[in-house]
C-alpha positions as CSV (number, residue, x, y, z in Angstrom):
1,M,-31.5,44.9,-12.5
2,V,-29.8,47.4,-14.9
3,M,-30.9,50.7,-16.3
4,T,-29.6,51.3,-19.9
5,A,-30.6,53.9,-22.4
6,G,-34.0,54.6,-20.7
7,R,-34.8,50.9,-20.6
8,L,-35.1,48.8,-17.4
9,D,-33.4,45.4,-17.9
10,V,-34.3,42.7,-15.4
11,A,-31.9,39.8,-15.2
12,A,-33.8,36.6,-16.2
13,P,-34.1,33.9,-13.5
14,P,-32.1,30.7,-14.1
15,Q,-34.0,28.4,-16.6
16,R,-34.6,24.7,-16.0
17,Q,-32.7,22.7,-18.7
18,G,-35.5,20.3,-19.4
19,P,-36.1,16.9,-17.7
20,P,-33.2,15.3,-15.8
21,K,-31.1,12.6,-17.3
22,L,-31.6,9.0,-16.4
23,D,-29.5,7.7,-13.5
24,W,-29.8,3.9,-13.7
25,G,-27.0,3.4,-11.1
26,H,-28.8,5.4,-8.5
27,A,-32.1,3.8,-9.4
28,L,-30.8,0.2,-9.0
29,R,-29.2,1.0,-5.7
30,S,-32.5,2.4,-4.5
31,L,-34.3,-0.6,-5.8
32,K,-32.0,-2.9,-3.8
33,R,-32.8,-1.0,-0.6
34,L,-36.5,-1.1,-1.3
35,L,-36.5,-4.8,-1.9
36,A,-34.6,-5.2,1.4
37,D,-37.1,-3.0,3.3
38,K,-40.6,-2.7,1.8
39,D,-41.5,0.1,4.1
40,D,-38.6,2.4,2.9
41,T,-40.9,4.6,0.8
42,T,-38.2,7.2,0.3
43,Q,-36.5,4.8,-2.1
44,V,-39.6,4.9,-4.3
45,F,-39.1,8.6,-4.8
46,E,-35.4,8.2,-5.4
47,I,-36.2,5.7,-8.2
48,M,-38.7,8.1,-9.7
49,R,-36.3,11.0,-9.6
50,A,-33.7,8.9,-11.3
51,L,-35.8,7.6,-14.1
52,N,-39.1,9.4,-14.5
53,G,-38.1,12.9,-15.6
54,S,-38.9,12.6,-19.3
55,A,-42.1,10.7,-18.6
56,T,-43.4,13.5,-16.4
57,A,-42.6,16.1,-19.0
58,K,-44.4,14.1,-21.7
59,A,-47.4,13.7,-19.3
60,Y,-47.6,17.4,-18.8
61,H,-47.7,18.1,-22.6
62,R,-50.2,15.3,-23.0
63,L,-52.4,16.9,-20.4
64,L,-52.4,20.2,-22.4
65,N,-54.0,18.3,-25.3
66,T,-56.9,16.9,-23.4
67,T,-60.3,18.5,-23.2
68,Q,-60.0,19.9,-19.7
69,G,-56.2,19.7,-19.5
70,G,-55.4,23.3,-20.6
71,R,-57.6,24.6,-17.8
72,I,-56.2,22.2,-15.2
73,A,-52.7,23.1,-16.1
74,Y,-53.4,26.8,-16.2
75,E,-55.0,26.7,-12.7
76,R,-52.2,24.5,-11.5
77,R,-53.9,23.6,-8.2
78,E,-52.0,21.7,-5.5
79,F,-54.3,18.7,-5.1
80,A,-52.5,17.6,-1.9
81,D,-54.0,20.7,-0.2
82,R,-57.5,19.6,-1.3
83,L,-56.9,16.1,0.0
84,M,-56.0,17.4,3.4
85,D,-59.3,19.4,3.7
86,D,-61.3,17.2,6.0
87,A,-64.5,19.3,5.6
88,W,-64.3,18.8,1.8
89,L,-63.7,15.1,2.1
90,D,-66.6,14.8,4.6
91,S,-68.9,16.6,2.1
92,L,-68.4,13.9,-0.6
93,P,-71.4,11.6,-1.1
94,E,-71.4,8.0,0.2
95,G,-70.4,5.6,-2.5
96,S,-68.3,8.1,-4.3
97,V,-64.7,7.8,-5.2
98,G,-63.9,10.4,-2.6
99,A,-65.9,8.7,0.1
100,H,-64.0,5.5,-0.5
101,Y,-60.7,7.4,-0.4
102,R,-61.7,9.1,2.8
103,N,-62.5,5.8,4.5
104,F,-59.3,4.3,3.1
105,I,-56.9,6.9,4.3
106,R,-58.5,7.2,7.7
107,A,-58.5,3.4,8.2
108,E,-54.9,3.2,7.1
109,Q,-53.8,6.4,9.0
110,L,-52.5,8.0,5.8
111,S,-52.4,11.5,4.6
112,A,-51.5,13.3,1.4
113,G,-49.3,15.6,3.4
114,G,-47.3,12.7,4.9
115,L,-46.6,11.3,1.4
116,A,-45.6,14.8,0.2
117,E,-43.1,15.1,3.1
118,I,-41.5,11.8,2.3
119,S,-41.2,12.9,-1.4
120,R,-39.1,15.9,-0.3
121,Q,-36.5,13.8,1.5
122,G,-33.2,13.9,-0.3
123,A,-34.3,16.6,-2.8
124,Q,-36.4,19.7,-2.9
125,A,-37.0,19.7,-6.7
126,I,-40.5,18.3,-6.2
127,D,-41.5,21.8,-4.9
128,E,-39.9,23.7,-7.7
129,P,-42.2,26.3,-9.4
130,H,-42.1,24.6,-12.7
131,P,-44.9,22.9,-14.8
132,Y,-43.0,19.6,-14.8
133,A,-42.5,19.6,-11.1
134,W,-46.2,20.4,-10.6
135,M,-47.0,17.4,-12.8
136,G,-44.8,15.3,-10.7
137,R,-46.7,16.5,-7.6
138,R,-50.0,15.7,-9.3
139,T,-48.9,12.2,-10.0
140,R,-47.7,11.7,-6.4
141,D,-50.9,13.1,-4.9
142,V,-53.3,10.8,-6.8
143,H,-51.5,7.6,-5.9
144,D,-53.9,6.6,-3.1
145,I,-56.9,7.5,-5.3
146,W,-55.5,5.0,-7.9
147,H,-55.6,2.4,-5.1
148,I,-59.4,3.1,-4.8
149,L,-60.0,3.1,-8.6
150,S,-57.9,0.0,-9.3
151,G,-59.1,-2.1,-6.4
152,Y,-55.6,-2.8,-5.2
153,H,-55.0,-2.7,-1.5
154,R,-51.8,-1.6,0.3
155,D,-50.4,-5.1,0.9
156,G,-47.2,-6.0,-0.9
157,L,-48.9,-7.6,-3.9
158,G,-51.4,-4.8,-4.2
159,E,-48.6,-2.2,-4.3
160,A,-46.7,-4.3,-6.9
161,C,-49.8,-4.6,-9.1
162,L,-50.5,-0.8,-8.8
163,V,-46.8,-0.2,-9.8
164,G,-47.4,-2.2,-13.0
165,F,-50.7,-0.3,-13.5
166,S,-48.9,3.0,-13.0
167,Y,-46.2,2.2,-15.5
168,A,-48.8,1.5,-18.1
169,Q,-50.5,4.9,-17.3
170,T,-47.4,7.0,-17.0
171,K,-44.7,5.3,-19.1
172,G,-42.3,6.2,-16.2
173,L,-39.3,3.9,-16.2
174,G,-39.1,4.1,-12.4
175,W,-42.4,2.3,-12.2
176,A,-41.2,-0.4,-14.7
177,L,-38.1,-1.0,-12.6
178,I,-40.0,-1.5,-9.4
179,A,-42.5,-3.8,-11.1
180,L,-39.6,-5.9,-12.5
181,G,-38.0,-6.0,-9.1
182,A,-41.2,-7.1,-7.5
183,G,-41.9,-9.6,-10.2
184,S,-38.4,-11.2,-9.9
185,R,-39.0,-11.6,-6.1
186,A,-42.5,-13.0,-6.8
187,R,-41.2,-15.7,-9.2
188,K,-39.6,-17.6,-6.3
189,S,-43.1,-18.6,-5.2
190,K,-45.1,-21.2,-7.2
191,E,-48.0,-21.4,-4.8
192,Y,-49.9,-18.3,-6.1
193,P,-49.9,-16.4,-9.4
194,Y,-48.1,-13.3,-8.1
195,V,-46.4,-12.5,-11.4
196,Q,-49.6,-12.9,-13.4
197,A,-51.3,-10.5,-11.0
198,I,-48.6,-7.9,-11.5
199,W,-48.8,-8.4,-15.3
200,Q,-52.6,-8.0,-15.2
201,G,-52.1,-4.8,-13.3
202,Y,-50.0,-3.5,-16.3
203,R,-52.6,-4.7,-18.8
204,R,-55.5,-3.1,-16.8
205,G,-53.6,0.2,-16.7
206,K,-53.0,0.1,-20.4
207,A,-56.6,-0.6,-21.2
208,A,-58.0,2.1,-18.9
209,G,-58.6,5.7,-19.6
210,W,-55.7,8.1,-18.9
211,L,-56.1,8.9,-15.2
212,L,-53.7,11.8,-15.1
213,G,-56.0,13.7,-17.4
214,E,-58.9,13.5,-15.1
215,D,-60.5,16.5,-13.3
216,Y,-60.0,15.0,-9.8
217,E,-62.4,17.3,-8.0
218,R,-65.2,16.1,-10.2
219,L,-64.0,12.5,-10.1
220,M,-64.0,12.4,-6.3
221,A,-67.7,13.2,-6.3
222,E,-68.5,10.5,-8.9
223,P,-69.9,7.1,-7.8
224,L,-67.0,4.7,-7.7
225,E,-68.6,2.0,-9.8
226,A,-69.7,4.5,-12.4
227,A,-66.2,6.0,-12.5
228,R,-64.7,2.5,-13.0
229,R,-67.1,1.8,-15.9
230,R,-66.4,5.2,-17.5
231,L,-62.6,4.7,-17.3
232,N,-62.7,1.1,-18.4
233,L,-61.3,-0.2,-15.1
234,T,-62.0,-3.9,-15.1
235,P,-61.8,-6.0,-11.9
236,P,-58.4,-7.2,-10.6
237,T,-59.5,-10.8,-10.9
238,I,-56.1,-12.5,-10.4
239,Y,-55.2,-10.3,-7.4
240,D,-58.6,-11.0,-5.9
241,S,-58.1,-14.7,-6.3
242,I,-55.1,-14.7,-4.0
243,P,-55.9,-14.9,-0.3
244,A,-55.3,-11.7,1.6
245,A,-53.0,-13.4,4.1
246,A,-50.7,-14.5,1.2
247,R,-50.4,-11.1,-0.5
248,D,-47.5,-9.9,1.7
249,E,-45.5,-13.2,1.8
250,T,-43.5,-12.9,-1.3
251,V,-43.9,-9.5,-3.0
252,P,-42.4,-6.4,-1.3
253,A,-44.5,-3.3,-0.9
254,A,-43.5,-0.5,-3.2
255,A,-45.1,2.6,-1.9
């Protein structure tokens, strides 16, 4: 801070230089680790950091151009905090998106806070006070809600299908890379249509409304089937046709 000629000059803070550059080498190494250990969720975030920067920035600007997006971006609420509010979750009506989410995370022993902690491993940029970082956190925090909306479970195939769905929704190359990796592994099996299920996940994501533009506090109170109809979320017919016991045999989980 410098005083000159009666004027107070305050040094400007360092400015972020736009979205990070693509790092395919790091992404491919992380994909190899993920395929070797489907439970190594940290590798998912490594891949996203390496490849999704420009997609996250584009999503933020797209949000600004939606009906409610300007307000949502201006308020810049941290949705993970809301998702960890048990009293709020318990207040959501039965049959709603939020009630299904509540039952899902409690049955699976998941939490938005736990996913947030995993995302911080290896880098703190996710918590940066910047609109693009906030959009990245928003995308992270709604992942399990997308499980509910899409009808994909947390088995290996369900995660792979949701990865394809997420690529269609976000255009993030990290999602595309994981989907291709899961698809290449799934091609080794001829017994069930794993690859077709992943491809259908992509097509369903492409046909659906843009989920990152949703007001999630309102969406969570909406009846699940009504929300699916409004957002054009068709049933995951190929995924549903594969026995539950076979959904982890070939395709590695991705998140």
